[in-house]
C-alpha positions in Angstrom: 48.9 -115.9 -30.1 46.8 -113.0 -28.7 45.1 -110.7 -31.2 46.5 -107.2 -30.6 46.4 -105.9 -34.2 44.2 -107.7 -36.7 45.1 -106.0 -39.9 48.6 -107.5 -40.2 49.8 -110.9 -39.0 53.5 -110.0 -38.9 52.9 -106.9 -36.8 50.6 -108.9 -34.5 53.3 -111.5 -34.0 55.9 -108.8 -33.4 53.7 -107.2 -30.7 53.1 -110.6 -29.1 56.9 -111.2 -29.0 57.4 -107.8 -27.5 54.9 -108.6 -24.7 56.6 -111.9 -23.9 59.8 -110.1 -23.3 58.8 -106.7 -21.9 56.6 -105.0 -19.3 54.2 -103.4 -19.5 52.4 -105.0 -22.4 51.4 -103.2 -25.6 47.6 -103.6 -25.7 45.3 -103.3 -28.8 44.0 -99.9 -27.6 47.6 -98.6 -27.9 48.0 -99.6 -31.5 46.6 -97.6 -34.4 47.1 -98.0 -38.2 49.1 -95.2 -39.8 47.8 -93.3 -42.8 50.3 -92.5 -45.5 49.3 -89.7 -47.9 45.7 -90.0 -46.7 45.5 -93.7 -47.3 45.3 -96.5 -44.7 48.6 -98.4 -44.4 47.9 -101.6 -42.5 51.6 -102.6 -42.6 52.6 -99.6 -40.4 51.3 -98.9 -36.9 51.6 -96.2 -34.3 52.2 -97.3 -30.7 50.9 -94.7 -28.3 53.5 -93.5 -25.8 53.4 -90.5 -23.5 56.8 -89.2 -24.4 57.9 -90.7 -27.7 56.7 -91.4 -31.2 56.9 -95.1 -31.9 55.9 -96.9 -35.1 56.4 -100.4 -36.3 56.4 -101.4 -40.0 56.4 -104.7 -41.8 59.1 -104.2 -44.5 58.4 -107.0 -46.9 55.6 -109.1 -48.2 56.9 -112.2 -46.4 56.5 -110.5 -43.1 59.8 -111.5 -41.7 61.5 -108.1 -42.0 60.4 -105.4 -39.6 61.4 -101.9 -38.7 60.8 -99.9 -35.5 61.2 -96.2 -35.3 61.5 -94.4 -32.0 61.2 -90.6 -32.3 62.0 -88.0 -29.8 59.1 -85.6 -30.2 59.2 -83.3 -27.2 61.7 -81.3 -25.2 61.3 -83.2 -21.9 62.5 -86.4 -23.4 65.9 -87.7 -22.3 68.3 -90.1 -24.0 67.5 -92.5 -21.2 63.8 -92.5 -22.4 64.9 -93.6 -25.8 67.5 -96.0 -24.5 64.7 -97.8 -22.5 62.7 -98.3 -25.7 65.8 -99.2 -27.8 66.6 -101.9 -25.3 63.0 -103.3 -25.3 62.7 -103.4 -29.1 66.2 -104.7 -29.7 65.3 -107.8 -27.7 62.3 -108.4 -29.9 64.6 -108.7 -32.9 67.1 -110.8 -30.9 66.2 -112.1 -27.5 69.7 -113.3 -26.9 70.9 -109.7 -26.5 71.8 -108.7 -22.9 71.3 -105.3 -21.4 75.1 -105.1 -21.1 75.6 -105.6 -24.9 72.8 -103.2 -25.7 74.2 -100.7 -23.2 77.7 -100.9 -24.6 76.4 -100.4 -28.2 74.4 -97.4 -26.9 77.3 -95.8 -25.2 79.5 -96.1 -28.3 76.7 -94.8 -30.4 76.4 -91.6 -28.3 80.1 -91.1 -28.7 79.7 -91.1 -32.4 81.3 -94.5 -32.8 79.9 -97.7 -34.5 78.2 -95.7 -37.3 76.8 -98.3 -39.7 77.7 -101.1 -37.4 74.9 -103.5 -36.5 73.8 -104.5 -33.1 74.2 -108.3 -33.7 71.9 -108.6 -36.7 69.9 -105.4 -36.2 70.6 -102.5 -38.5 70.5 -99.3 -36.5 69.9 -95.9 -38.1 70.0 -92.8 -36.0 70.2 -89.0 -35.8 72.0 -87.6 -32.9 72.1 -83.8 -32.5 74.6 -82.3 -30.0 74.5 -85.5 -28.0 70.7 -85.7 -28.0 69.1 -88.7 -29.7 66.5 -87.4 -32.1 65.4 -90.7 -33.6 66.4 -94.3 -34.0 65.3 -96.9 -36.5 65.9 -100.5 -35.9 65.6 -102.9 -38.8 65.9 -106.7 -38.9 64.4 -110.1 -39.5 62.3 -111.8 -36.9 
């Protein structure tokens, strides 16, 4: 396994799995530890992205439960920008997911359906405001 983030094994494994499935790779210079209330939080990282806010968090001490947040933090972001990341990160949680399955879930989600329904075993939380996706949180075991 490549060392991308040295402060948390689970996050490092998650990033390696992301890179196996997706292009372009997430590199170590794109990953930075988040600070919570002024304190270093090694179990949460920021992934640098030109358009979106993306962070990854280890949710439990065993390191098998992870969360990814994808935040729309500018006006020139489209739903498609978020969908692309949603697709990429969904496959890290479950690499058996197809683009078609993810696309169908996404389309239903934008129509206000499948609230509280999982994408296979991935819990999806979201805020959609007048048809615009503001943020998504994906949670699941890896």
